All heavy atoms as an XYZ file, in Angstrom:
869
protein
N       0.885     -1.158      0.022
C       0.000      0.005      0.038
C       0.846      1.319      0.071
O       1.838      1.354      0.822
C      -0.937     -0.069      1.182
C      -1.880      1.046      1.322
S      -3.186      0.709      2.601
C      -3.680      2.351      2.826
N       0.619      2.175     -0.904
C       1.463      3.373     -0.942
C       1.267      4.275      0.212
O       0.201      4.405      0.808
C       1.085      4.043     -2.387
C      -0.306      3.402     -2.625
C      -0.311      2.153     -2.051
N       2.260      5.020      0.469
C       2.267      5.916      1.527
C       1.422      7.225      1.143
O       1.739      7.791      0.033
C       3.730      6.461      1.992
C       3.601      7.529      3.090
C       4.441      5.295      2.494
N       0.482      7.702      1.925
C      -0.314      8.821      1.540
C       0.675     10.089      1.511
O       1.711     10.068      2.156
C      -1.216      9.090      2.733
C      -1.368      7.735      3.401
C      -0.007      7.130      3.137
N       0.291     10.992      0.537
C       1.105     12.213      0.357
C       1.427     12.929      1.620
O       2.574     13.388      1.841
C       0.561     13.121     -0.692
C       1.314     14.359     -1.082
C       2.745     13.998     -1.578
C       0.503     15.055     -2.046
N       0.368     13.187      2.480
C       0.562     13.908      3.625
C       1.560     13.247      4.584
O       2.326     13.953      5.292
C      -0.745     14.177      4.423
C      -1.520     12.917      4.851
C      -1.208     12.386      6.031
C      -2.421     12.282      4.097
C      -1.781     11.270      6.557
C      -3.053     11.157      4.529
C      -2.791     10.645      5.776
O      -3.334      9.459      6.287
N       1.514     11.957      4.606
C       2.524     11.255      5.485
C       3.946     11.354      4.913
O       4.904     11.564      5.653
C       2.094      9.692      5.559
C       3.031      9.006      6.461
C       2.534      7.516      6.710
O       1.452      7.189      6.418
N       3.360      6.740      7.166
N       4.141     11.298      3.549
C       5.419     11.404      2.992
C       5.990     12.890      3.089
O       7.160     13.017      3.486
C       5.325     11.208      1.412
N       4.963     13.870      3.209
C       5.504     15.246      3.420
C       5.897     15.366      4.978
O       6.983     16.069      5.267
C       4.226     16.233      3.183
C       4.056     16.507      1.656
C       2.848     17.427      1.565
C       2.580     17.623      0.131
N       1.460     18.583     -0.013
N       5.204     14.780      5.901
C       5.483     14.734      7.273
C       6.916     14.161      7.501
O       7.723     14.704      8.259
C       4.478     14.071      8.135
N       7.114     12.959      6.787
C       8.427     12.349      6.999
C       9.569     13.314      6.463
O      10.661     13.348      6.950
C       8.422     11.061      6.202
C       7.648      9.986      6.971
C       7.442      8.787      6.189
O       8.004      8.522      5.148
O       6.501      7.942      6.594
N       9.310     13.952      5.271
C      10.267     14.936      4.729
C      10.581     16.074      5.726
O      11.669     16.310      5.911
C       9.597     15.458      3.370
C      10.569     16.554      2.764
C      11.722     16.191      2.075
C      10.158     17.891      2.992
C      12.457     17.218      1.549
C      10.824     18.858      2.356
C      12.171     18.562      1.665
N       9.540     16.608      6.347
C       9.811     17.662      7.167
C      10.552     17.237      8.470
O      11.362     17.912      9.056
C       8.611     18.517      7.478
C       8.229     19.446      6.355
C       7.143     19.174      5.591
C       9.033     20.531      6.070
C       6.793     19.961      4.587
C       8.661     21.394      5.039
C       7.555     21.175      4.259
N      10.241     15.981      8.821
C      10.919     15.359     10.098
C      12.402     15.279      9.739
O      13.261     15.493     10.533
C      10.325     14.092     10.448
C       9.477     14.092     11.540
C       9.108     12.740     12.157
N       8.628     11.733     11.185
C       7.324     11.723     10.759
N       6.365     12.534     11.303
N       6.865     10.764      9.988
N      12.696     14.831      8.467
C      14.110     14.667      8.036
C      14.819     16.072      8.155
O      15.983     16.003      8.433
C      14.115     14.072      6.558
C      15.553     13.888      5.987
S      16.221     15.435      5.287
C      14.982     15.892      4.081
N      14.202     17.104      7.864
C      14.698     18.475      7.995
C      14.827     18.963      9.389
O      15.549     19.956      9.668
C      13.928     19.530      7.215
C      14.003     19.250      5.626
C      13.051     20.287      5.017
C      15.297     19.481      5.062
N      14.222     18.122     10.322
C      14.109     18.703     11.607
C      15.163     18.554     12.602
O      15.111     18.093     13.713
N      16.400     18.906     12.166
C      17.597     18.880     12.959
C      18.452     20.121     12.677
O      18.618     20.457     11.497
C      18.464     17.582     12.690
C      19.482     17.342     13.730
N      20.622     18.091     13.810
C      19.582     16.462     14.754
C      21.442     17.621     14.827
N      20.709     16.648     15.439
N      18.844     20.880     13.655
C      19.665     22.172     13.496
C      20.872     21.977     12.577
O      21.164     22.797     11.773
C      20.014     22.608     14.953
C      19.144     21.912     15.808
C      18.741     20.577     15.106
N      21.621     20.861     12.771
C      22.754     20.716     11.962
C      22.450     20.476     10.541
O      23.113     21.111      9.594
C      23.607     19.497     12.524
C      24.762     19.154     11.565
C      24.226     19.872     13.843
N      21.397     19.688     10.206
C      20.947     19.568      8.827
C      20.497     20.865      8.152
O      20.897     21.179      6.987
C      19.832     18.482      8.742
C      20.300     17.111      9.063
C      19.132     16.138      8.996
N      19.194     15.133     10.064
C      18.213     14.754     10.682
N      16.923     14.958     10.319
N      18.426     13.848     11.756
N      19.822     21.602      8.876
C      19.337     22.928      8.408
C      20.559     23.916      8.162
O      20.639     24.525      7.141
C      18.336     23.671      9.419
C      17.111     22.782      9.448
C      18.141     25.106      8.936
C      16.333     22.759      8.192
N      21.527     23.932      9.065
C      22.656     24.732      8.940
C      23.527     24.254      7.686
O      23.990     25.101      6.863
C      23.567     24.637     10.112
C      24.715     25.562     10.000
C      24.185     27.073     10.090
N      25.374     27.911     10.012
C      25.453     28.883      9.048
N      24.495     29.219      8.282
N      26.619     29.635      8.998
N      23.620     22.913      7.506
C      24.257     22.474      6.301
C      23.580     22.929      5.018
O      24.273     23.534      4.170
C      24.288     20.964      6.226
C      24.745     20.383      4.938
C      25.301     20.385      7.321
N      22.307     22.876      4.934
C      21.580     23.296      3.762
C      21.678     24.786      3.602
O      21.767     25.230      2.474
C      20.105     22.841      3.850
C      19.834     21.345      3.874
C      18.430     21.123      4.144
C      20.345     20.791      2.543
N      21.653     25.689      4.600
C      21.936     27.045      4.546
C      23.349     27.327      3.880
O      23.408     28.123      3.049
C      21.858     27.675      5.980
C      20.454     27.756      6.504
C      20.422     28.342      7.922
O      21.487     28.403      8.597
O      19.381     28.676      8.364
N      24.275     26.728      4.484
C      25.702     26.853      4.017
C      25.784     26.496      2.487
O      26.548     27.079      1.734
C      26.697     26.043      4.823
C      26.905     26.646      6.285
C      27.654     25.666      7.103
C      27.545     28.029      6.251
N      25.180     25.400      2.076
C      25.323     24.889      0.707
C      24.428     25.754     -0.339
O      24.675     25.528     -1.449
C      24.812     23.440      0.550
C      25.624     22.412      1.355
C      24.989     21.013      1.168
C      27.003     22.400      0.924
N      23.744     26.694      0.264
C      23.025     27.599     -0.731
C      24.077     28.460     -1.478
O      23.771     28.871     -2.680
C      22.188     28.652      0.093
C      20.864     27.948      0.558
C      19.971     28.954      1.264
O      19.443     29.657      0.545
N      19.921     28.839      2.488
N      25.234     28.663     -0.934
C      26.321     29.495     -1.643
C      27.096     28.645     -2.597
O      27.747     29.235     -3.452
C      27.109     30.061     -0.631
N      26.933     27.374     -2.572
C      27.524     26.437     -3.518
C      28.223     25.265     -2.877
O      28.040     25.180     -1.702
N      28.798     24.371     -3.603
C      29.269     23.132     -3.063
C      30.401     23.432     -2.021
O      31.189     24.411     -2.251
C      29.898     22.346     -4.251
C      29.207     23.027     -5.375
C      28.893     24.432     -5.061
N      30.330     22.608     -0.948
C      31.413     22.801      0.059
C      32.045     21.449      0.431
O      31.286     20.527      0.609
C      30.834     23.485      1.357
C      30.543     24.900      1.196
C      29.721     25.351      2.500
C      31.640     25.834      0.951
N      33.373     21.421      0.767
C      33.926     20.251      1.227
C      33.592     20.037      2.760
O      33.181     21.038      3.459
C      35.453     20.418      1.110
C      35.540     21.901      0.988
C      34.322     22.503      0.418
N      33.677     18.891      3.212
C      33.395     18.518      4.644
C      34.137     19.378      5.567
O      33.509     19.935      6.611
C      33.531     17.123      4.956
C      33.396     16.693      6.405
C      32.577     16.205      4.130
N      35.375     19.557      5.289
C      36.237     20.428      6.278
C      35.730     21.809      6.384
O      35.695     22.387      7.485
C      37.692     20.533      5.775
C      37.914     21.351      4.591
C      39.390     21.294      4.204
N      39.477     21.877      2.890
C      39.558     21.312      1.776
N      39.278     19.930      1.696
N      39.718     21.882      0.621
N      35.124     22.553      5.335
C      34.587     23.772      5.546
C      33.196     23.772      6.262
O      32.978     24.757      6.992
C      34.398     24.436      4.043
C      35.590     24.688      3.293
O      36.747     24.591      3.893
O      35.548     25.170      2.144
N      32.417     22.691      6.027
C      31.160     22.551      6.832
C      31.586     22.349      8.319
O      30.879     22.992      9.137
C      30.370     21.345      6.278
C      29.851     21.350      4.941
C      29.230     20.175      4.496
C      28.679     22.550      4.853
N      32.573     21.563      8.601
C      32.991     21.358     10.021
C      33.310     22.683     10.583
O      33.039     23.041     11.789
C      34.132     20.464     10.104
C      33.728     18.982     10.220
C      35.019     18.029     10.026
C      33.013     18.689     11.571
N      34.090     23.517      9.935
C      34.638     24.729     10.422
C      33.561     25.719     10.731
O      33.550     26.598     11.655
C      35.671     25.463      9.506
N      32.395     25.702      9.808
C      31.327     26.679      9.921
C      30.418     26.294     11.016
O      29.777     27.232     11.681
C      30.642     26.801      8.648
N      30.261     24.930     11.230
C      29.178     24.591     12.075
C      29.639     24.255     13.414
O      28.972     24.305     14.502
C      28.467     23.244     11.441
C      27.879     23.602     10.062
C      27.403     22.705     12.362
C      27.270     22.425      9.387
N      30.999     23.860     13.571
C      31.462     23.629     14.903
C      30.922     22.543     15.726
O      30.453     22.767     16.869
C      31.735     24.847     15.697
C      32.550     25.905     15.012
C      32.654     27.315     15.841
O      31.975     27.371     16.960
O      33.319     28.126     15.344
N      30.749     21.278     15.003
C      30.179     20.099     15.711
C      31.310     19.072     15.583
O      32.256     19.215     14.814
C      28.926     19.643     15.172
C      27.693     20.624     15.397
C      29.082     19.242     13.710
N      31.110     18.029     16.367
C      32.073     16.944     16.179
C      31.957     16.371     14.786
O      30.914     16.234     14.254
C      31.768     15.758     17.202
C      32.044     16.223     18.681
C      33.514     16.552     18.947
O      34.371     15.744     18.435
O      33.858     17.496     19.691
N      33.249     15.846     14.313
C      33.090     15.258     12.916
C      32.108     14.067     12.722
O      31.339     14.012     11.783
C      34.546     14.831     12.684
C      35.403     15.741     13.619
C      34.595     15.910     14.732
N      32.032     13.352     13.883
C      31.031     12.163     13.761
C      29.599     12.638     13.695
O      28.839     12.093     13.091
C      31.262     11.214     14.934
O      31.062     11.931     16.131
N      29.345     13.704     14.445
C      27.941     14.287     14.448
C      27.604     14.855     13.055
O      26.571     14.603     12.546
C      27.772     15.285     15.573
N      28.546     15.554     12.426
C      28.282     16.012     11.100
C      28.156     14.972     10.132
O      27.273     14.989      9.281
C      29.399     16.983     10.717
C      29.343     17.676      9.331
C      28.007     18.457      9.180
C      30.483     18.496      8.925
N      29.016     14.038     10.183
C      29.036     12.803      9.276
C      27.633     12.155      9.354
O      27.043     11.740      8.381
C      30.071     11.819      9.662
O      29.995     10.731      8.923
N      27.093     11.969     10.615
C      25.737     11.330     10.714
C      24.679     12.147     10.075
O      23.824     11.664      9.446
C      25.476     11.230     12.293
C      24.244     10.448     12.552
C      23.994     10.436     14.068
O      24.593     11.230     14.853
N      23.173      9.478     14.391
N      24.686     13.510     10.240
C      23.680     14.305      9.701
C      23.772     14.408      8.078
O      22.758     14.507      7.420
C      23.703     15.673     10.294
C      23.450     15.674     11.772
C      22.265     14.928     12.265
O      21.242     14.898     11.610
N      22.439     14.148     13.386
N      25.027     14.461      7.761
C      25.177     14.356      6.224
C      24.733     13.112      5.568
O      24.077     13.157      4.547
C      26.658     14.628      5.922
C      27.323     16.036      6.054
C      28.791     16.040      6.043
C      26.696     17.042      5.246
N      24.899     11.969      6.240
C      24.368     10.722      5.830
C      22.797     10.803      5.759
O      22.277     10.268      4.699
C      24.856      9.584      6.750
N      22.243     11.304      6.638
C      20.743     11.446      6.608
C      20.305     12.307      5.323
O      19.386     11.881      4.570
C      20.230     12.184      7.949
C      18.609     12.405      7.778
C      20.409     11.133      9.103
N      20.960     13.424      5.092
C      20.630     14.303      4.116
C      20.983     13.551      2.765
O      20.132     13.585      1.757
C      21.435     15.514      4.170
C      21.053     16.580      5.226
C      22.082     17.656      5.308
C      19.652     17.118      5.019
N      22.004     12.872      2.675
C      22.478     12.071      1.499
C      21.362     10.898      1.149
O      20.918     10.798      0.004
C      23.805     11.461      1.691
C      24.654     11.572      0.478
C      26.126     10.984      0.698
N      26.290      9.980      1.724
C      26.841     10.171      2.893
N      27.320     11.291      3.206
N      26.977      9.185      3.793
N      21.045     10.189      2.188
C      20.051      9.052      2.098
C      18.722      9.596      1.583
O      18.050      8.928      0.803
C      19.860      8.297      3.384
C      21.037      7.288      3.523
C      20.624      6.327      4.762
N      20.170      6.999      5.916
C      21.088      7.256      6.908
N      22.349      6.999      6.802
N      20.634      7.861      8.079
N      18.267     10.787      2.042
C      17.074     11.365      1.655
C      17.155     11.874      0.273
O      16.050     12.149     -0.284
C      16.652     12.479      2.604
O      17.479     13.639      2.394
N      18.259     12.090     -0.374
C      18.330     12.615     -1.682
C      18.374     14.093     -1.812
O      18.321     14.652     -2.796
N      18.455     14.764     -0.699
C      18.380     16.275     -0.666
C      19.821     16.871     -0.949
O      19.809     18.041     -1.415
C      17.815     16.765      0.703
C      17.157     18.105      0.332
C      18.785     16.686      1.818
C      16.152     18.608      1.515
N      20.855     16.075     -0.740
C      22.189     16.498     -0.978
C      22.941     15.391     -1.839
O      22.535     14.279     -1.609
C      23.035     17.013      0.194
C      22.410     18.109      0.909
C      23.362     15.856      1.104
N      23.881     15.770     -2.622
C      24.885     14.872     -3.162
C      26.158     15.097     -2.787
O      26.622     16.226     -2.362
C      24.707     14.996     -4.704
O      25.057     16.280     -5.175
C      23.239     14.713     -5.266
N      27.030     13.993     -2.766
C      28.412     14.162     -2.402
C      29.238     13.590     -3.507
O      28.897     12.563     -4.153
C      28.636     13.219     -1.200
N      30.340     14.190     -3.707
C      31.335     13.820     -4.758
C      32.665     13.748     -4.148
O      33.013     14.652     -3.257
C      31.307     14.691     -6.077
O      31.574     15.982     -5.605
C      30.035     14.591     -6.830
N      33.512     12.880     -4.483
C      34.856     12.713     -3.992
C      35.751     13.394     -4.943
O      35.791     13.123     -6.068
C      35.209     11.241     -3.673
C      36.515     11.112     -3.098
C      36.718      9.687     -2.667
N      35.914      9.246     -1.431
C      36.174      9.523     -0.223
N      37.110     10.208      0.120
N      35.302      9.133      0.742
N      36.610     14.294     -4.456
C      37.698     14.982     -5.243
C      39.009     14.555     -4.582
O      39.358     15.283     -3.531
C      37.474     16.469     -5.273
C      36.213     16.818     -6.014
C      35.811     18.306     -6.053
O      36.696     19.079     -5.481
O      34.865     18.671     -6.513
N      39.585     13.487     -4.889
C      40.787     13.015     -4.208
C      40.374     12.567     -2.825
O      39.459     11.641     -2.768
N      40.972     13.045     -1.818
C      40.572     12.602     -0.466
C      39.520     13.439      0.150
O      39.150     13.312      1.302
C      41.761     12.617      0.479
O      42.308     13.962      0.539
N      38.995     14.417     -0.591
C      37.959     15.344     -0.123
C      36.648     15.015     -0.624
O      36.498     14.800     -1.844
C      38.407     16.851     -0.668
O      39.581     17.160     -0.224
C      37.402     17.885     -0.100
N      35.652     15.079      0.340
C      34.275     14.859     -0.105
C      33.558     16.258     -0.209
O      33.683     16.927      0.821
C      33.491     13.958      0.889
C      32.056     13.715      0.568
C      34.199     12.567      0.911
N      32.921     16.568     -1.251
C      32.279     17.813     -1.467
C      30.697     17.606     -1.496
O      30.356     16.654     -2.240
C      32.731     18.586     -2.707
C      31.993     19.714     -2.912
C      34.303     18.724     -2.659
N      29.948     18.360     -0.741
C      28.511     18.283     -0.711
C      27.929     19.425     -1.574
O      28.522     20.497     -1.438
C      28.134     18.269      0.744
C      28.177     16.865      1.314
C      29.481     16.564      1.924
C      27.216     15.925      1.279
C      29.705     15.406      2.448
C      27.361     14.688      1.798
C      28.597     14.421      2.391
O      28.762     13.166      3.022
N      26.721     19.220     -2.087
C      25.968     20.267     -2.671
C      24.530     19.915     -2.658
O      24.119     18.628     -2.665
C      26.549     20.493     -4.205
C      26.298     19.373     -5.088
C      26.788     19.809     -6.539
O      26.418     20.880     -7.057
O      27.541     18.930     -6.984
N      23.548     20.857     -2.812
C      22.178     20.504     -2.822
C      21.803     19.603     -4.107
O      22.475     19.832     -5.137
C      21.529     21.935     -2.933
C      22.479     22.897     -2.400
C      23.892     22.310     -2.775
N      20.945     18.763     -3.889
C      20.688     17.840     -5.117
C      19.913     18.593     -6.198
O      19.932     18.127     -7.387
C      19.733     16.709     -4.592
N      19.365     19.798     -5.846
C      18.635     20.493     -6.920
C      18.341     21.905     -6.527
O      18.477     22.260     -5.283
N      17.921     22.792     -7.385
C      17.548     24.110     -7.046
C      16.444     24.223     -6.072
O      16.287     25.233     -5.389
N      15.433     23.293     -6.037
C      14.385     23.200     -5.212
C      14.834     23.334     -3.736
O      14.140     23.963     -2.995
C      13.449     22.037     -5.326
C      12.731     22.194     -6.770
O      12.628     23.289     -7.367
O      12.275     21.176     -7.227
N      15.930     22.703     -3.334
C      16.406     22.687     -2.010
C      16.722     24.052     -1.536
O      16.307     24.577     -0.423
C      17.621     21.825     -1.858
C      18.215     21.914     -0.408
C      17.289     20.387     -2.187
N      17.394     24.828     -2.481
C      17.772     26.295     -2.107
C      16.591     27.047     -2.048
O      16.420     27.948     -1.102
C      18.698     26.799     -3.206
O      19.957     25.980     -3.207
C      19.128     28.224     -2.919
N      15.501     26.850     -2.960
C      14.353     27.606     -2.819
C      13.534     27.340     -1.539
O      12.835     28.223     -1.062
C      13.501     27.348     -4.156
C      12.218     28.141     -4.149
C      12.453     29.622     -4.023
O      13.374     30.156     -4.522
O      11.473     30.298     -3.365
N      13.557     26.109     -1.134
C      12.932     25.626      0.193
C      13.474     26.481      1.265
O      12.734     26.968      2.117
C      13.051     24.220      0.334
C      12.456     23.699      1.716
C      11.033     23.855      1.881
C      12.873     22.210      1.850
N      14.871     26.528      1.302
C      15.454     27.358      2.407
C      15.114     28.799      2.307
O      14.848     29.457      3.383
C      16.938     27.123      2.304
C      17.439     25.670      2.525
S      16.707     24.829      3.992
C      17.502     25.783      5.356
N      15.050     29.252      1.185
C      14.633     30.774      1.027
C      13.152     30.903      1.412
O      12.779     31.838      2.128
C      14.866     31.230     -0.410
C      16.321     31.400     -0.835
C      16.423     31.934     -2.249
N      17.651     31.959     -2.646
C      18.273     31.495     -3.742
N      17.441     30.972     -4.659
N      19.450     31.523     -4.012
N      12.317     29.941      1.100
C      10.919     30.070      1.462
C      10.760     29.993      2.916
O       9.940     30.770      3.620
C      10.018     28.992      0.868
N      11.556     29.125      3.735
C      11.546     29.043      5.042
C      11.999     30.342      5.719
O      11.313     30.747      6.755
C      12.420     27.901      5.581
N      12.977     30.954      5.159
C      13.348     32.186      5.709
C      12.287     33.311      5.644
O      12.018     34.067      6.530
C      14.690     32.629      4.962
C      15.206     34.009      5.431
C      16.469     34.412      4.855
N      17.540     33.660      5.348
C      18.314     33.987      6.392
N      18.012     34.989      7.048
N      19.259     33.284      6.806
N      11.573     33.359      4.481
C      10.475     34.233      4.265
C       9.413     33.973      5.221
O       8.866     34.982      5.877
C      10.005     34.270      2.783
C      10.851     34.886      1.719
C      10.177     35.022      0.404
N       9.754     33.775     -0.127
C      10.379     32.830     -0.993
N      11.632     33.122     -1.239
N       9.959     31.792     -1.414
N       9.062     32.750      5.318
C       7.865     32.471      6.243
C       8.242     32.872      7.755
O       7.466     33.432      8.406
C       7.565     31.024      6.209
C       6.924     30.557      4.881
C       6.630     30.468      7.260
C       6.896     29.201      4.516
N       9.481     32.534      8.154
C       9.968     32.928      9.437
C       9.906     34.445      9.689
O       9.537     34.964     10.730
C      11.276     32.238      9.838
C      11.210     30.866     10.139
C      12.677     30.233     10.175
C      10.448     30.534     11.427
N      10.490     35.161      8.699
C      10.561     36.602      8.717
C       9.129     37.074      8.948
O       8.863     37.971      9.831
C      11.118     37.166      7.571
O      12.514     36.655      7.363
C      11.153     38.676      7.530
N       8.135     36.560      8.149
C       6.752     37.061      8.321
C       6.182     36.722      9.671
O       5.525     37.566     10.339
C       5.936     36.387      7.257
C       6.146     36.975      5.833
C       5.270     36.306      4.905
O       4.194     35.738      5.144
O       5.617     36.360      3.628
N       6.465     35.542     10.110
C       5.945     35.223     11.417
C       6.541     36.052     12.581
O       5.810     36.422     13.463
C       6.249     33.632     11.789
C       5.513     32.760     10.985
S       6.197     31.049     11.059
C       5.986     30.647     12.742
N       7.840     36.292     12.508
C       8.540     37.122     13.488
C       7.998     38.542     13.410
O       7.829     39.210     14.483
C       9.995     36.924     13.427
C      10.482     35.553     13.789
C      12.007     35.597     13.436
C      10.136     35.164     15.166
N       7.832     39.093     12.186
C       7.430     40.342     12.151
C       5.932     40.664     12.670
O       5.652     41.598     13.316
C       7.540     40.996     10.672
O       6.614     40.298      9.833
N       5.133     39.580     12.427
C       3.832     39.592     12.990
C       3.913     39.594     14.520
O       3.129     40.369     15.208
C       2.991     38.436     12.572
C       2.602     38.525     11.166
O       2.739     39.628     10.526
O       2.044     37.422     10.532
N       4.709     38.911     15.090
C       4.975     38.851     16.602
C       5.449     40.052     17.108
O       5.050     40.577     18.169
C       5.976     37.752     17.056
C       5.313     36.363     16.833
C       6.265     35.259     17.155
N       5.670     33.991     17.026
C       6.386     32.854     16.919
N       7.648     32.896     17.212
N       5.817     31.798     16.623
N       6.346     40.762     16.302
C       6.804     42.113     16.707
C       5.755     43.161     16.783
O       5.660     43.982     17.721
C       7.956     42.518     15.876
C       9.272     41.856     16.007
O       9.476     41.115     16.953
O      10.102     41.953     15.083
N       4.900     43.005     15.748
C       3.803     43.953     15.768
C       2.786     43.721     16.876
O       2.315     44.667     17.638
N       2.521     42.409     17.244
C       1.638     42.098     18.317
C       2.373     42.586     19.786
O       1.584     43.186     20.582
C       1.530     40.588     18.468
C       0.609     40.070     19.633
C      -0.830     40.751     19.655
C       0.478     38.483     19.515
N       3.726     42.391     19.886
C       4.338     42.682     20.993
C       4.291     44.321     21.190
O       4.110     44.710     22.169
C       5.885     42.315     20.938
C       6.756     42.611     22.057
C       6.167     41.989     23.384
C       8.170     42.156     21.812
N       4.595     45.004     20.105
C       4.408     46.509     20.141
C       3.067     46.919     20.540
O       2.959     47.886     21.337
C       4.768     47.120     18.780
N       2.015     46.212     20.140
C       0.629     46.598     20.333
C       0.462     46.357     21.974
O      -0.226     47.225     22.636
C      -0.304     45.783     19.612
C      -1.797     46.135     19.748
C      -2.745     45.361     18.842
O      -2.386     45.009     17.703
O      -3.839     45.085     19.282
N       0.860     45.154     22.309
C       0.694     44.883     23.840
C       1.462     45.853     24.683
O       0.910     46.317     25.718
C       1.324     43.493     24.141
C       0.453     42.284     23.567
C       1.278     40.944     23.721
C      -0.794     42.245     24.452
N       2.594     46.303     24.262
C       3.372     47.315     24.970
C       2.551     48.638     24.989
O       2.587     49.268     26.076
C       4.795     47.431     24.484
C       5.644     46.308     24.890
C       7.049     46.448     24.417
N       7.876     45.429     24.894
C       8.897     44.896     24.168
N       9.366     45.477     23.082
N       9.570     43.968     24.657
N       2.057     49.071     23.962
C       1.256     50.291     23.846
C       0.081     50.284     24.807
O      -0.164     51.230     25.468
C       0.825     50.580     22.378
C       1.939     50.965     21.464
C       1.395     51.195     20.079
O       0.175     51.255     19.920
O       2.249     51.150     19.156
N      -0.661     49.100     24.688
C      -1.817     49.088     25.572
C      -1.410     48.996     27.074
O      -2.254     49.437     27.903
C      -2.703     47.866     25.102
O      -2.082     46.667     25.226
C      -3.328     47.999     23.756
N      -0.307     48.408     27.303
C       0.172     48.404     28.760
C       0.375     49.763     29.346
O       0.063     50.058     30.425
C       1.330     47.499     28.786
C       2.070     47.323     30.215
C       3.237     46.432     30.170
O       3.034     45.180     29.894
O       4.282     47.019     30.349
N       1.025     50.567     28.495
C       1.357     51.945     28.836
C       0.089     52.834     28.999
O      -0.034     53.553     29.984
C       2.313     52.680     27.827
C       2.516     54.159     28.164
C       3.615     51.898     27.786
N      -0.898     52.562     28.209
C      -2.041     53.438     28.150
C      -3.179     52.933     29.039
O      -4.174     53.571     29.326
C      -2.683     53.662     26.754
O      -2.893     52.465     26.220
C      -1.637     54.381     25.834
N      -3.111     51.673     29.535
C      -4.128     51.124     30.410
C      -4.084     51.822     31.764
O      -3.094     52.113     32.293
C      -3.912     49.630     30.635
N      -5.336     52.111     32.334
C      -5.482     52.759     33.585
C      -5.055     51.857     34.743
O      -4.954     50.714     34.790
C      -6.787     53.184     33.671
C      -7.578     52.367     32.652
C      -6.585     51.863     31.658
């Protein structure tokens, strides 16, 4: 029996649900990066990064190529970069809405008798 689309989407978003994976995808928006550069930027243990890169690789969201002894990662397609941009836009909107609500609360607090 095939997996319902909503379940497949939930599994996809669960796969993205780790800060190291998100940070890797953010960094890869600028272009392919070797593991050593990812390690320097993320500052996690090599084994932790390796584990998270494996999850991204298995899911097909990133690809890895070997250049000599160096492994270079890049997004599997432009949609990954667009997804990260969309997430940033959505978060920006959510946070700006909260800022507006916070400002309104502060104004009513000052003017309340």
